[in-house]
N, C-alpha and C positions, 0 to 999 in steps of 0.2 A: 278336448279332441284329441285323438291320437294321434300319432307323427311316426314316421318310418323309425328315428331313433327309439321309441319307446318299444318297438318288436327285438328283441335280442336277433342278433347275426348268428347265423350257425355253420359260419366257417366258409371257406370258398369252393368245397366239395358240393358239385350238383348233386351228390346221389343222396337226394332226400324223398322223403313220400309227396310232397307236391310235384316235385319236377317228375318224380315216376309215373303220379296221375295224370300231369298233363302231355307225356309223352304217350301214354297209354289211349288217351282223349284222341290225340292226333293220329296214332296208327289205327284205331278202330272204327274212327267217323264212317269209313265206306261202307262198313258192314252195319251200321244203325241208321244212316241219315235217309236210305230210302225206304226201309220199313217204316219210318217214322212219318214218311207223306213228305219229306223234304227233296231236294236235288242234290246229285253228286257234287256239283260246281260251288255249292255252297260251302263246301270243305277247304276250297281252295281260296275262295273269299275271305272265309274267316281266318286263315293261317297267315294268309298276306297282311290282312288288318291287323292280325296280334302282332306281327312284327312291326308293323310301323307302331303300333301303341306301346309297346315296351321300349322303343327307340325314344319315342317322345317322352316317355316318365323318365328315363334319364334326365331330361332336361326339367321337366314340370316338376315330377314328383321327388325326386332327390336333389336338385341343385334348387328348387324351390322358385325356378324362373317361367312365367307366363310368355309361353309363345302362342299367339293368336294366330299365325300366319303358318304353321308347318305343313300344310297340303302343297304348298309351293316347291319343296323338296322330294315329296312324293313325284309330282309332276316332273322336274328336273331330270329324276331318276327315269322314268318312264320315257322321257324324252330321249335320254341320254342312251338308253338300251336300244332306242327304235333308229334313230340316228347312226349308230354305231353300224347296226347292220344293213342300213341302207347306204349309207357312203363310205363304210370303211371294209367291213367284211362280215360274213354270216357266221358270227362265233358266239356260241353260249356264254363261255367264261368271259371273253374280250368284251360282250354286251354288258353282263353285270359288273365287271371291273368298270367298265366307262361310268355305269349306272350310278355306283357309289363314289368313283371321282368327282363326277361333275355335281352330285349332291352335295358332296362334303367340300370341295372348292367354294360352292354358291355359299353354304355355310360357313365356313371360314372366313370368306369377304365380308358376310353380313354380320358376323360377330364382331370384328374388328369395329363395327360402329356400335354394337349394342352393348358390349362388355362391360363399358364404364356405366353403365344406367342400371337402374332395377324400379323395382315396383311399377307404377301405370304409364313410366316413360319407356321402359323397358317393354311392356306389352302393346303400346301405341307403334312404338319400331318396328315391331315384328308383323304388325299387321300391314303398315305402308311397304315394309320389302315384297311381304306378299303379294300386296296386289301389284305392283313393278313387275314381278315376275310372270303373274298372270295376264297382265296388260301386255307385257312383251310376247307371251306366247300366242296372243289373240291377234298381234297385229304382225309379226314376223311370218307373214304366209309363205315365203320361200323359203323358209328352214323347217318353221313347225307345221304347215298347214293349214293356220288361223283357226277361225272356229270349227273347220271339217276336221281339225286333227291331222295326226300322221298315221296312214293307213296300211294294211299289208305289210303290217313288222311281222317277219318270219318268225317261227319257232324252230330256232336250230336244234339238232339230235343233241343229245347229252354221251359224249366219248369219253371212256374209260378205258384207256389202253386198246387192248382188240374190239372190246363191246363197244356197239354202239345203239342207243336206246331213243326211240321214236317219241318225242316228247310230244307230237301232235296228238297221240293218244292220249286221252285225259286222264285215263287212270295212270298212266307213266306219269306224266305230269303232276297230279297230285302230289305223288310219292316223291318226286323230287322237290316241291314245294314245302313239304314238310320237314323233309332233311335239312333244306336251308333253313327254315325257321326253327329247327330243334337246334342246331349248332348256332345259328345267331342267339338264342335265347339263352344257350348255356354260356356264351361268351359273355353275355351281357350279366348273368349270376355272377360267374367270376369276378368281373369288374366293380359290380357292386358290394360285394364281399369283401374286395381287396382295402387295402388303403385309399387308393382313388375312390371308391365309393363312399368310404368313413368321411373324406376331406369335402366331396359334394353335401353330404349330409350337415357338415359344419358350416359350410358357407349358407346352407337353408337356414339353421337354425339361428345362426348369427353372424352375417358378414362382416359387421365390424369386427367382432373378436376373433374369429378368422384371421383377418388382416392384422390384427394386432399380436399374435402368436405366430405371425411370421410367412403365412400362406400368401403366394400371388395371387389374390382372389381374380384379376382380371383374366389371365393366364387360364386357370381351372374353368371361368365360366366360359371363356372362348372356346376351351379342348372340349368341352360337354355339349357347347353348340354344335360343333361341327363334328363331334362323335354323332350326336343325334340326327343330324341332318345325313350322314352317312349311313345309319341304319335306315333312315327314311328313303333314301335313295335306292338299296337293295330292295326295298318292298314295293317302290315304284317299276322297278326292274322287271320283277317277278307280276307284278299288275301288267304292265305292256305285255308280257309274254300271254297272261290269260287271258287278255282282251284282244291281243294282237293288233292294238292299235295304241295311241296316246292322246288325250283329249288335254285342253286346257282347263276344261270343268274340275278334274283331278286337283288344281292347283286354286280355285276358289277359295272365297272365305266361308263359304257353307262347309266345302269339305274341312276346312282346318277346325271349322266350330265344333264338328260332328266327332273328332279325335279327342277334342278336350271334354266334349261330354260324355263319350266312352268311357275315358281315364276316371273323371270326375264320379261318375256312377259306379264303375268297378271297384274304386277306393285306391287308385295309384297313388295318393298322398300317404298313405299306410301301410301299404303291402305290395312287394314285388308282384305278388301274382293280380293284385287289383285290375289291371289292364286288360287281362285275359278274361275275368269275368265280367269286364265292361262290354268288350267288342261280342262275348257269345250273347249277353243279353240285348245289343243293340238288334244284333241279325236275327234273333228269335223273334224280339218284336217286330220287325219288319216283315218278317214272313209268316209268323202266325198272325198277330194282329191284321197285320196287311190282309192277310186271306179273309177278316171279319169285316173290316172297314176300311175306306181310304182314307179316312182321318186317322190312322194309326200313329204318324209323326205326333199330332196332338197329344194323344195319350202317354206317348215317349216323352215328350217335352214336360207332360203335367209331373209325370213320375219323376224326372230331372229334378223338377223345382221343390217337389217335396221331400226327395232326397238330400237336395244340397240345404233345404229348412230344418230338416229333423236329423238326417244323419248323415252329416256333412264328410263322415270319413266314408261314405259307399259301402258299398255290399260286403268287401273284403273286410271292412272293420266292424260291421255289423256282425259277422261270423265269426270275427276273433274277440268281439266282446262277449260272445253267447259261449263261447269256446272257455275264456277266461272266467265266466260265471260258473259254469260248470264245474269246473276243475277247482274251483273255491269251494264251491258248495258238497263236492265229493271229500275234499279234503277236511272241511269243518265236520263231515260224518264220521270220518275214520278218525280223528282226533279224539280218545278218550277226554272225558268230563274228570278234572280234579275233584275227589271228594273233600270238604274240610275236614280237617285233621278233630278228632273227637279227645277232649279234655279229659 
């Protein structure tokens, strides 16, 4: 099985072909979604979940830490944005900052209890804390609205100097989400290709060896969890803007399981772009298969089982393997065969 360390780093510059294709796909989505029979809001959903999945993969793919309660931080970000709009001020940047801060602080707190654990104990604790946050959102009616959720969250205008852009317009809102997602993905690219990312991969490969060569593994694991929660909070803030509400359902174990499935199917364990492929595949399955049968989730689940059993490196690993074989075959064809010397 491949690992992230098996794929050579291309340096910290985001000026790469995959990055260009990713940005081009986001920028061109409004022009081909509707002609394909899909709807424009799907682009907003995909962009937000890509942001969530990429942030989650900092923890899951790069550090090798299995968080099965990560939907909690998406929900905390959504509630953080909504509560800021209702009780502090109607402010776009203030709300997004509150979403990131709330999720990052929750992640930093939970990370204090998780970072000295590993394996199944780490995973079980993430589930436990995720359920605590979900249950709190269900029961704190005076703050979160309980099962009904936090409703009527305003979508503030984007103010850039003398310009004011109305984000209630869904087209304008899509472009805003795309720009935020692109900037966040570029920031994550720089992180994972910096020494920070290589330390995370060292911990993933062998935590004991990383500790022996002098790294404070507890601190790095805590930092990875906090950063991942912060990116989830940013996605949650955008999600609450899109829905203009925040619900406890986004913090459920079901949502946490979905993000794990997306990252695994896409190949987040072996490639930076794996989560992008996983998110796109999930939403295509939901909207295309969902139009054919109500049991689309059954078929998606079967695909997940087959992928884990036969291709645990996911779609990205499969594509990478095919590309390597093609390069190897072309190299073999272009290499002249040495003729034996004649006596």
